[in-house]
Steps between C-alpha positions, in 0.01 A plus 500: 500500500340303782681522833554123520697503174683816600596343833627181338708694248652707783587195710652315202705807401672540839877492496499344846238228517291577808194299611157619392132413514356217288211715383398257227488210743300704754251599231468134397404414858223761493385383157488138621287619792235638263515191281451270801206713613326461163554122502376479859176679405465293181430804281816530298519821303206667675661621819795672336450814710418324827759520774613213718436498878660754732712225661601268218706186567633498141641853528579523870687169498729592210472869410598660832779253592654548153475879520636504856806298400572717195454826694744377767760419234456838329531702822792291628691542175427874484611559859822301452602676178402848624690456825811381316489791256460760774781344703727545198396861457548591868819298550801692628849437630603134526160373381530707181845358428383149581209527254733640235736204534209256482404654169176658620626851439518515123658767278182703443352428840255788512369412155447140616336607826259736324395229255466225761309731734263602222436136410427412864247782547333404173499135608332590829229716343412271211464206741285713732271573202492131402394402854234769507356389167491127575327563835249728327436217253444258787240731659328546164473123444378432852297817550677536834755701692727206575770646276514821703502296821796302368684824427455603866627158607803539273581834666490342846731224369736769359491372144335810351777644280390863530539457876871416474733757664747435217258657251507836679879470528530437127279798424720723719809346339384608152427854615838523674687388188301735279553800727870436550527534119743217448641535150608228267500494122363144514240575768139416416230758562435546868185337632251789498199310636604537867467839670497666840196730518373743765137579580359844587612456863858418393470131591700273268406172332666260256307445179543270203267443208542228238286262296127523484495825700586319824648752741700428811480778759699452820426753775815616679327650802557310824158420646639527856671842504306624193820640349707395199668171588846549647750214496225293330436133572244279329321240710426167335138608443637771266427806716783751543586676827778706651747271678445657841123499453509131407714422807256689722206315348675165551590595861872440443795730552698636204798307644320163495358576153185371331615138483456478876129586477236254614439238228129587501556876496243674278534771238354823648319566172355172368531298827662206324708290743865394478616791285808626685757222481541523121489884485718643223701826519427703185842643419423624147188675627699657785755637248222636281310675781819638653579670169149613397382607850837632621373771740247268665755221513762710677249632755375148571857366522595758762184434702535121481869512589419641842207262547711199400773596747235528773347164416839323480600643838166394647541149356845446651396653832216245516738218406743604772227522763371154398847350533544656843153393609387853569 
C-alpha cells in the first residue's frame, strides 16, 4: 500500500479527529508545476522527466504556505492534547478530584490514558513521515534542496513535530505505565514501541520506532555537564538539559527561574535564540530516570541539594545588598 493511501486511511480512522496534511492537494500543486513547465516550453509530453526551476513561483507561492499552515495546525493540536493527557495522569490532590468531578477521570482511566497516549505518539510519527516524504517529493521535482531548507526553517519556527517536548514526555509516560505494571482486565496491550535504552557507556536515550522504519532517538545526556539529565527541562528548540545547567547557561538564578532569562537567550547546543521562556519541565521523564537510574539520581540529588542551598543563599544575599545599596 502506498504511504499516501495509508496516511489517509489512518487520518480518517481516528476516533478523535485531529488535523493532518493535505498530501493529495500538495501533490497536485507539484503536478501542476510540471504541467505548467511543459506548456511553457511548448513541448507537451516530451519533457515528462524535466524538473521545474529551483525557485518556482507556482510551487513556492502555494506549496510552502499550505504546508506551513498544516504543519502548524498538526503541532499545535498534538501539543495541546499531549499536555492535557499528561496533566490528567500527573494530577494529584485537589486537581485530581476536580478532574474527576468534571468527568475527565473515567472509570478505566489507565486504559483510556494508554490508548490516547498511543494514538498521540502514532499521530506524531505518521505526520513526521508524511512531512518528510512530501518535502522529498518537492526536491525530486525541483532537483533542489529547498525541501531540506524548509525543514530547517520549520525547526527554527518550532513547528517540527519531532522537536516537541511533549513527544519525549509521552514516550516516558508509556514506559512508566508499562513498568509500573498497571493491571486491568480491559487494558489494551501496553505500547511496546517506546523504550529507554543505555549505550556502552551507560548513557540513556529514549527510542521509538514505528511506520516505515522511522526511528526517534532522544539523547538524555546533558551537553553542559555531560551527565544524564537531572531534573530535565526541554527548551523550545527541543534540546534537553538539567534544570540547573539550563539556568547557568541562561545566566539566571534557580530562584528567578528560566522564564526570567533574556528574550534573545540562545540554546548552548544549537544557538537558536529565544528558547528559555517556553521551557517545559519533563515530569514523566524525571520519574522514569529517577526509577531506572536510582543510584545516580540519589547521588546527584544529594550533591545538587547542597549546591541549590548555596545558590539560594547567594541570591538572597545579593538581593539584600542591592536593597541596602551596598
